[in-house]
N, C-alpha and C positions, 0 to 999 in steps of 0.2 A: 584324330582326337585328341584335342589338346588336355593337356594335364588339367585337373582338375584340385583345386587347392580347399584343404580346412578350411571352415569359414566359421565353425560353433563348437563352442566345447563347453558342454552340463554336467556340472559337477553336483553331489547331492551330499547331503550334510546334517549333523542334527541341529548344529548352531551355525546358520549363514550369514550370521555378521563375525561370528569369529572366525570362520572361514574366508569370508572376503577379508577380512584384517592380514591374516596370512599371507593368501595371496598378494592383496595390495601393497603391502611391507616389503615381502619378498623380490617381486617381479615391477612394480610400479605400476599396475593394474588399479583404475581408478573403478567402483563400485558404484553406480545410482541404483536405490530402490523400484522397483517397477511395481506396476499397481495393480498385479496379484502378489496374493500374501507370500511373505518370505519367499520374495524373487530378486536377488542381486546380480544384475545385467554388466558386463563390464566389453569397453571396447577396445582392439590394441591397434586398431587399425581403422580405416573405411568399411574395407569388407570381412576384420575377423575378429571374431569377440566371444562372448561365452554369458553364462550366467549360473548360478549357486540357489538352488532351492532346498528347502528344508528334508531332510531325509531322514529315515529312523534305520536304514535297511541296506548302508554303506556294502558291497561286496568284500571279502574276503581280499578275491583276485580277478582285477576286470578282465573282459573279454579283448577289451582296446584300451593300446597304451598311447598317452598322446605326448606328444615329446616337445620341449620349448627350447629354443637356440638360444644359448647363452653365453658371454664371451670366455668367463670360468667354472667349471664344475665344482673344482675347490672351494673356490669363494664362495657361489652361491649355496654348499651344502653347507658350510660352517653357516652362514645364516638363515636356510632352512633349520636348522639342528638347532638353532637359537630361541626358534618361533615354534618348535614342538612337533617339525617334521621328522622322518625316519629314515634312514637310507635301506633300499630294501636290496638293490642292487649297485654295490660299488664301482667307481670310474672304471669301465673296462673299455679297452682299445677296440676299434673298428677296424684300422689299417691306421697307416704312418699318419699323423696328423689330425686324426679326430677317434672321439671317444664319444663313449655314453655312460648313465647311472639313471636306477631308478628307483622311488622315492615316495613314501607315504606323506600325506599333510595331517593334521593335528584329528582330522574326521576320517581318517585313513582310505582316503584317494590317492590310488596310482599313481603316478607322471611320469614322464622322464623327462630328462635335461642332455642334450645332445653340443658337442663343442666342436671347432672345428679347428688348424692352428692359422694364425694367419696368413696368408697368404704371399 
């Protein structure tokens, strides 16, 4: 069986417009408003994307954590905190040359960052 890639990420937020702005500024994801009320969609590639819908019930801890590969966790963390995000797990070594960290966006959605050293 060939590996199946992650293809879609859905976030819930009490204010989808603000949440879309947070991720757009932090990761450069471009959002468009869909025809369904209060749903904003983004595409990272032709096959990977997601959306944000209105939800007043963002869970305290998600059962699934989506990780976003970044060049620098430290730089991204600084930008994230400027935009109202919070660190839930500081940058942690996985093994030599690889790190991860976890954060919450201003709406309370948990997500992770992954960084690897250049080869």
